[in-house]
C-alpha positions in Angstrom: 105.2 85.4 90.6 103.6 87.9 88.3 100.0 86.8 88.1 100.7 83.1 89.1 100.2 81.9 92.7 102.1 78.9 94.1 101.5 76.9 97.2 103.9 75.0 99.5 103.0 72.7 102.4 105.8 73.9 104.7 108.6 76.4 104.8 111.3 74.0 103.5 109.1 73.2 100.4 108.6 77.0 99.9 112.3 77.6 100.0 112.9 74.8 97.4 110.3 76.3 95.1 111.7 79.8 95.5 115.2 78.6 94.8 114.2 76.8 91.7 112.2 79.7 90.3 115.0 82.1 91.1 117.5 79.9 89.3 115.3 79.8 86.2 114.9 83.6 86.3 118.6 84.2 86.5 119.3 81.9 83.6 116.7 83.7 81.5 118.0 87.2 82.5 121.5 86.4 81.4 120.4 84.4 78.4 122.2 81.2 79.5 122.5 78.6 76.8 120.2 75.6 76.9 121.4 73.0 79.4 122.8 69.7 78.1 121.2 66.4 78.9 123.8 65.8 81.6 123.2 69.2 83.2 119.4 68.5 83.3 120.1 65.2 85.0 122.3 66.9 87.6 119.6 69.5 88.2 117.0 66.9 88.7 119.2 64.8 91.0 119.9 67.8 93.2 116.2 68.6 93.5 115.3 64.9 94.2 118.0 64.9 97.0 116.5 68.0 98.5 113.0 66.6 98.3 114.2 63.5 100.0 115.8 65.5 102.8 112.6 67.5 103.2 110.5 64.3 103.3 112.8 62.7 106.0 112.9 65.8 108.1 109.1 66.0 108.4 108.2 66.6 112.0 104.7 65.4 112.9 104.3 68.4 115.1 105.5 70.9 112.5 102.9 73.6 111.9 101.5 74.4 108.5 102.2 77.8 107.0 98.5 78.7 106.9 96.0 77.9 109.7 93.1 75.6 108.9 89.8 77.4 108.9 87.5 75.4 111.0 84.4 77.5 111.0 82.1 77.5 108.0 80.2 80.5 106.7 76.6 80.8 107.9 73.9 79.2 105.8 71.8 81.4 103.6 68.2 82.2 104.8 65.6 79.7 103.8 63.8 82.4 102.0 66.3 82.1 99.2 65.2 78.6 98.5 61.4 79.3 98.4 59.2 81.0 95.8 57.3 83.7 97.8 53.9 85.0 96.6 54.3 88.1 94.4 53.8 91.4 96.2 50.9 93.5 94.9 51.8 97.0 93.7 50.0 99.7 95.7 47.8 102.0 93.9 49.7 105.0 92.6 49.7 108.1 94.9 48.1 110.3 92.2 45.0 108.2 92.0 44.6 107.9 95.8 44.8 111.6 96.6 43.2 113.0 93.4 45.9 115.7 93.5 48.4 116.9 91.0 50.5 113.8 91.4 53.3 115.8 93.1 54.1 113.4 96.0 57.0 115.6 97.3 54.7 118.6 97.8 52.5 116.6 100.2 48.7 116.9 100.6 47.1 120.0 99.2 
């Protein structure tokens, strides 16, 4: 929803969340008055009843919405953990050839 991400453990829980968020959006769109204490109690009771139904209906064989990732990413090379000896800079090409220093032109 917008830039927020929500998570549900199963499809029934997802449906419950979507219904709740949808109800809030509709109330905001139509500028519904603030609910009374009694209305809030009724809303909470209906959500608790639905949660109880979802909890009782749990099937031990029900599949999760997302598959579990069992493989782990490969370990980084051990070279990342070590401090290698510094690499010596080679002598510049101009000093070796004694030329004009234009490496792209090749040997004279």
